[in-house]
C-alpha positions, -999 to +999 in steps of 0.1 A: -371-831-661-399-827-686-410-796-706-439-790-681-415-783-653-403-752-672-415-717-679-403-691-702-383-661-688-376-643-722-380-649-760-359-667-786-332-651-803-315-659-836-292-690-831-307-694-794-338-711-780-364-697-755-346-693-721-366-713-694-365-719-659-377-746-634-411-737-620-404-746-586-372-722-584-378-684-585-342-674-585-313-691-601-289-679-570-304-681-532-280-674-504-283-677-465-295-645-446-269-618-447-247-633-472-247-613-503-209-613-509-182-637-509-166-622-476-198-626-459-203-662-469-168-666-455-172-647-423-206-666-418-188-699-423-160-688-396-186-682-373-210-712-376-180-736-378-153-718-357-135-749-346-139-772-376-111-776-397-110-752-427-075-749-443-047-775-445-012-771-456+015-798-462+052-796-457+075-804-487+096-833-479+113-838-510+117-822-543+120-846-576+129-831-609+129-854-639+119-849-677+083-858-687+072-864-722+043-845-732+030-847-767+062-863-779+083-837-766+105-841-734+101-812-708+118-808-671+092-814-646+092-809-608+073-833-583+069-827-545+066-852-520+047-838-490+041-849-456+006-851-437-019-822-435-017-794-408-053-780-403-063-743-393-098-741-380-122-715-396-115-692-366-077-695-370-081-691-408-104-660-404-078-645-380-051-652-405-069-635-436-078-605-415-042-599-404-030-604-440-054-580-454-044-554-426-009-559-438-017-552-474-034-520-462-005-510-442+019-510-471-005-487-492-031-510-510-066-496-507-103-507-514-108-507-551-072-508-562-060-541-581-038-570-563-026-595-586-019-633-574+008-649-596+013-682-579+004-720-580-027-729-559-015-728-521-022-718-486-011-684-492-030-680-524-061-689-504-054-663-477-046-636-502-078-643-521-100-640-490-079-609-478-090-593-510-126-600-504-124-586-470-111-553-480-126-548-514-092-551-533-099-561-570-084-595-574-067-607-606-054-643-607-026-649-633-018-684-640+017-692-629+025-713-662+012-683-684+038-673-711+056-641-709+036-623-734+004-633-716+020-623-682+029-588-695-005-583-709-023-591-680-002-569-656+001-542-679-033-538-693-046-537-657-019-514-646-012-537-613+007-520-587+007-548-560+013-587-566+020-618-548+042-642-566+064-672-559+100-665-551+108-688-578+088-669-607+109-634-599+128-639-630+096-637-652+089-606-635+123-591-643+117-596-679+087-573-681+095-549-652+099-521-676+064-524-693+047-529-660+038-504-631+046-528-602+054-512-568+053-540-545+059-578-548+048-598-520+067-633-525+060-666-510+086-693-507+124-690-500+142-662-519+172-678-534+172-657-568+189-628-554+201-615-587+163-611-600+154-595-565+181-568-570+173-560-603+136-556-594+146-534-565+168-512-586+137-506-608+122-492-579+100-522-568+097-531-532+100-567-523+085-583-489+080-617-479+045-632-472+052-633-435+066-596-433+033-584-446+013-608-425+035-595-396+029-557-404-010-567-401-005-573-364+010-536-360-024-521-371-057-537-377-081-527-404-118-531-403-133-550-434-143-526-462-173-538-484-180-514-512-205-533-529-226-565-536-208-571-569-179-596-565-143-579-570-129-605-590-114-606-626-096-637-639-070-633-663 
């Protein structure tokens, strides 16, 4: 691209050159008709590609744990051997998202309130993300490998009341339970750490499995809520 293809859209500032834009592009962001939000875009995709594969998941066949040397330091590492993908169509995915979103509403989470995901990227992670967009929950994504201090800062500063976390991470939430305002933990995976679960319950926190929340969504359906055009996502 040569300079003749660009036109100035502002003035130079100290340390920065003049901002420019391609002459053939009036807007930096374009969108199909009717798609101004992430939820509108997902809904449109589900309508136009209803029977096409959308979201895939794989069963864990075997878990391998061994040490791995990183920067000269040996650390325990977990590897997963997975089977083939099981695909959900766009329509099936849409139905799962809206039912899970209704389940979150049924346990008291309302539009504009915060919902955190403390989990590795997964099928449930994606469903929860889209569920937040459908009901205008404010979504905070917290990396599963964050240190305990960063985790505490993320949840306490944002005053998170609802969080989805992998069951294997409950022991981390126990460490910061007194510094946070958690009311509900929706856990994914198998709950094997009953000791941590009981400590959280004794602190007044309700624990529900992902499937329990999903099933609650079948009891009462909530229509999507779109408060505004701005994205309701914060990344921590």
